[in-house]
C-alpha positions as CSV (number, residue, x, y, z in Angstrom):
1,X,-138.3,-57.1,-10.3
2,X,-138.4,-60.2,-12.9
3,X,-141.0,-61.6,-14.5
4,X,-141.3,-64.9,-16.1
5,X,-143.6,-66.0,-18.6
6,X,-143.8,-69.7,-19.7
7,X,-145.1,-71.2,-22.7
8,X,-145.4,-74.4,-24.8
9,X,-147.6,-76.6,-22.4
10,X,-150.3,-78.7,-23.7
11,X,-151.8,-82.3,-24.4
12,X,-149.4,-84.8,-26.0
13,X,-149.5,-88.5,-26.6
14,X,-147.0,-90.8,-25.0
15,X,-143.8,-91.0,-26.9
16,X,-144.5,-87.7,-28.4
17,X,-142.2,-84.4,-28.0
18,X,-142.9,-80.9,-26.4
19,X,-141.0,-77.8,-26.0
20,X,-141.6,-75.2,-23.1
21,X,-140.2,-71.6,-23.4
22,X,-139.8,-69.2,-20.6
23,X,-139.0,-65.6,-21.1
24,X,-137.6,-63.4,-18.3
25,X,-137.8,-60.1,-18.2
26,X,-137.0,-57.2,-15.9
27,X,-133.7,-56.9,-13.6
28,X,-131.7,-59.9,-15.3
29,X,-128.0,-60.1,-14.7
30,X,-125.7,-61.6,-16.6
31,X,-124.6,-64.3,-13.9
32,X,-127.7,-66.3,-13.0
33,X,-129.3,-70.0,-13.0
34,X,-132.5,-70.9,-14.9
35,X,-134.6,-73.9,-14.7
36,X,-137.5,-76.1,-14.8
37,X,-139.3,-77.8,-11.9
38,X,-142.5,-79.5,-12.1
39,X,-145.4,-80.6,-9.4
40,X,-147.5,-83.4,-10.1
41,X,-150.9,-84.1,-8.0
42,X,-150.1,-85.4,-4.8
43,X,-146.3,-85.0,-5.1
44,X,-143.6,-82.4,-4.0
45,X,-142.1,-80.1,-6.5
46,X,-139.2,-81.6,-8.1
47,X,-136.0,-80.4,-10.0
48,X,-136.3,-80.9,-13.8
49,X,-133.4,-79.3,-15.1
50,X,-131.2,-76.0,-14.5
51,X,-128.7,-74.1,-16.7
52,X,-126.4,-71.8,-15.4
53,X,-125.1,-68.7,-17.3
54,X,-121.7,-70.7,-17.7
55,X,-124.1,-73.3,-19.8
56,X,-123.7,-76.4,-17.0
57,X,-126.7,-78.3,-16.7
58,X,-128.0,-80.3,-14.0
59,X,-130.8,-82.7,-14.6
60,X,-133.1,-85.3,-12.5
61,X,-132.4,-88.8,-13.2
62,X,-136.2,-89.2,-14.2
63,X,-135.6,-87.2,-17.5
64,X,-131.9,-87.8,-18.4
65,X,-131.7,-88.8,-21.8
66,X,-135.1,-87.6,-22.9
67,X,-135.3,-83.7,-21.7
68,X,-132.8,-81.3,-22.9
69,X,-132.8,-77.8,-21.3
70,X,-131.2,-74.9,-23.0
71,X,-130.8,-71.1,-23.0
72,X,-130.5,-68.2,-25.0
73,X,-128.9,-65.5,-22.4
74,X,-129.1,-62.6,-25.0
75,X,-133.1,-63.1,-24.9
76,X,-133.0,-64.2,-21.2
77,X,-135.1,-67.0,-22.3
78,X,-134.5,-70.9,-21.2
79,X,-136.1,-74.0,-23.1
80,X,-136.9,-77.4,-22.1
81,X,-137.0,-79.7,-25.0
82,X,-139.1,-82.7,-23.9
83,X,-138.9,-86.0,-26.0
84,X,-140.5,-89.3,-25.6
85,X,-142.7,-88.3,-23.3
86,X,-144.4,-90.5,-20.7
87,X,-147.5,-90.1,-18.5
88,X,-145.6,-89.9,-15.7
89,X,-144.2,-86.7,-16.9
90,X,-147.6,-85.2,-16.4
91,X,-147.4,-82.2,-14.2
92,X,-147.2,-78.3,-13.9
93,X,-144.1,-77.1,-15.1
94,X,-142.7,-73.9,-13.3
95,X,-139.8,-71.9,-14.7
96,X,-137.3,-70.5,-12.2
97,X,-134.4,-68.0,-12.1
98,X,-131.7,-67.4,-9.3
99,X,-129.2,-64.6,-9.4
100,X,-127.9,-62.1,-7.3
101,X,-129.9,-59.5,-5.7
102,X,-127.0,-57.1,-7.3
103,X,-123.8,-57.2,-8.7
104,X,-121.1,-57.0,-5.9
105,X,-123.6,-59.0,-3.4
106,X,-123.5,-62.6,-2.3
107,X,-127.2,-62.7,-1.4
108,X,-129.6,-64.2,-4.2
109,X,-133.1,-64.1,-5.2
110,X,-135.5,-66.6,-6.9
111,X,-138.2,-66.3,-9.0
112,X,-140.9,-68.3,-10.5
113,X,-143.3,-68.2,-13.3
114,X,-146.9,-69.2,-13.0
115,X,-146.4,-72.4,-14.4
116,X,-147.6,-74.4,-17.5
117,X,-149.8,-77.7,-17.6
118,X,-147.9,-80.5,-19.6
119,X,-150.4,-83.5,-19.9
120,X,-149.2,-86.9,-21.4
121,X,-151.9,-89.1,-22.5
122,X,-151.4,-93.3,-23.0
């Protein structure tokens, strides 16, 4: 129903920047929340940031001031601008979309991308 394709991952040096993109396709409704999560080896998947269709954002404390999430709803695309990267940011980053199953319903569906590797070297 919904497909998410991430891009922009790679290898960067500490202090560098990287921009991730996630393009969603399929049955995307106007009201939804798009976001980024990450999972490092030996750790649980954690929130990086989310952005609602109304523009409100939410960030993990560990990335506040360094990462910025944005979206282009017309293109159903969410971005993650990562600045001042640190080795501890190394993880697989996953794109996420949450939305109502259909207009007029209250239940939600959640979709995940396949993930993109971000590696930060010291």
